[in-house]
N, C-alpha and C positions, 0 to 999 in steps of 0.2 A: 410078357406082360408084366408090368411092375405093380406091386402092391405097396401102398404108402401108409405110413404111420404118422400121426400128428404128435409133435413134441413142442416144448417150449425152449427157446434159446437159453442156454445156462447163464449167459451174460445179461442180455437185455430183456428177456421174457417173451419176445415176439414168438407168435405161433409159426411153426415150420411144417412142412410136409416133406417127409423123408422116406426114401425107399427102404423097405424093411430089410433088404439084403446088404445095406450099406454099413461100413464101419466108420466112414467119414461123412461129415455134412458141413454145410456152410450156412450162415445166416445172412440173408440178403438185407436185413435191417441194420445190424451193427457191423457187418463185414467180417466177423470172426469166423474161423474154421476150427472144426473139432475132429479129433481122432479118438476112437473108442477101441478097447481091447477085444470087442466081439461085435457081431452083427446086432443091429437094433432089434431085430426079431428075436434074438436070444436073451434080451433084457427082460427081467421080470416087469410087470406093469408098474410097480412102485419105483423101480429103477428108472423107468421112462419119465416118471413124474419129476425126478430130480436128477438129471443127467450129470454124471461126474466124468468128464472126458479125461483120457489119458494125457492127451496133449491139446492145448489151446494155442492157436496161431492168431496174432493180431498185428495190425499196423497202428492202432490207436493207443494214445496215452490218456490218462485221466478217466479211466473206466475201471470199475471193480471186476476182477476176475476171480472165480471160484476155482481153486486148484487144490484138489484133494480137500482136506479140512481147512486149508488156508483161503483167506480172501485177501487179495493184494491189489494195490493200485500203484501204477507207475505215474507219478505227478509230473515229473520234469526231467529233462536231460540237459546237461551243460557240458560243453567241451571247453577247457581253458588251458592256458600255459601258465605254469608258476614254477619258479626256481629251475627253469630249464627243462621241465617235464611236461609231457602231454597228459592231461588229466581228463578222463571221461567220468563224469559224475551223474548218478541217478538219484533222484528223490523218491523214496518208496515208502509205502505205508502198509502195514499189516492191521487186520482187524480179525478178532476171534469171535465169530458167532456160533462156534460149536460148543459142545458140552465138555470138551477135553482141553487140557492145558497144552499149548503149542510152543515149540522152540523156534525162535526166529533168529537166523544167523546171516551174517553178511556173506558167508561162503555158499549160500544157496543161490547166488547170482553169478553168472559167467557170461563173458562176451566172446564172440566168435567173428573172425574175419572171413572174407570170401573163400579162401583157401581151406577153411576149416580149423585153423589154429585157434586154440582157446586161450583166453586171458583171464586169470583169476583176479579177484578184487584185491585191493590193498588192505588186508586184514589187520596189519599192524599199524594202520594210520588211524588213530582215534582223535586226532587234532583237526578241526575243520580248516578248510582253506578259506582264506580271507574273502574270496569272491562268492562263496556259497552261504546263502542265508540259512539259519537254523543250526541244528546239531547233526553230528555223524550218527548213524545207526551203530550201536555197540556190536561187538563181536558176537555176542550171545544174549538174547533177551528171552524171558519166559513170559508168555502171554496167557493170562487166565481167561476163562470164558467171559465175554462181554467187554474185554479190554482192547486197546489198540496201541500201536507204536509207529512212529514215523522218524525218518532220518535219511541222511546221505550215505550212499555207498560209492566209493571211488576205485577207479582202476587207473594204474600208470601204464601208459602205452608207448611203444617205440614210435619215434617220428615217422610220419607217413602212413601209419596204420589205418586202414579203412574198417570200420565196424559194420558187419552185416546184420547181426542179430544179438539179441540179449536173451538169456535163458534164466528162468526161475525153476528150481528143482526142489520139490517138497522134502525129499530125503533119499536114502540109498535103497530102502526096501519098499517095494510097491510104489515107486516114485511116480509122481504126476508132474508135468511141466507146463509152463506157459512160455511161449516163444514170441518175443517182440521183433517183428521183422522191420529192421530199420532202413533198408534200402528201398 
C-alpha cells in the first residue's frame, strides 16, 4: 500500500500527490521531472514546502527553473552557420531572488550528444554573432540579491553533430542540475 504526500511543483506550483517512498516525481501540469537526493518521507516538513531537486528535467523553454540558489530561464535556442562553423546558441537569463551573491558563468552550461560526448561552450567568444540579437553573457558575472543578467552562450560544434540535451550545473560542490531534453 502506498502512502502519499502532497507537494507543490517547484516550477509551476501545481499541487502534486507523490508516494512518500519516492525520490523522483513528475508534474502532470508543467511536464517537468524531478530527482531528489533522498526519499520524500525523509524530508523535513519545511523542506517539503520548498522542494530543491538535485536534478530537474524539462522539455520546455521560457520557464523559470529553481536550481539550487539559482533561478534560470532558457529563452531561446538558435542554430546558425557563420564563417564555416556550426554555432549552437542559447539565450539564458539568471535572476537572484536569494539572500546570497551568486556567480554566473558561461561554463555552467554544457551540451551533450546522443553518445554522451560533451561540448563546452565557447568561453573565449565575447563578440556577438551578427545573427544573434542582444549581448553575449560574459564569462563571469556576479549577481547580487534582487538582480538579474541575460545574454547568449554559444557552442561551436562539428558538422553533423546532433544535440540531445543541454545541462546547467550550479557548481562543483553540492551541485544541482537542470537538464533540458532537446530531442
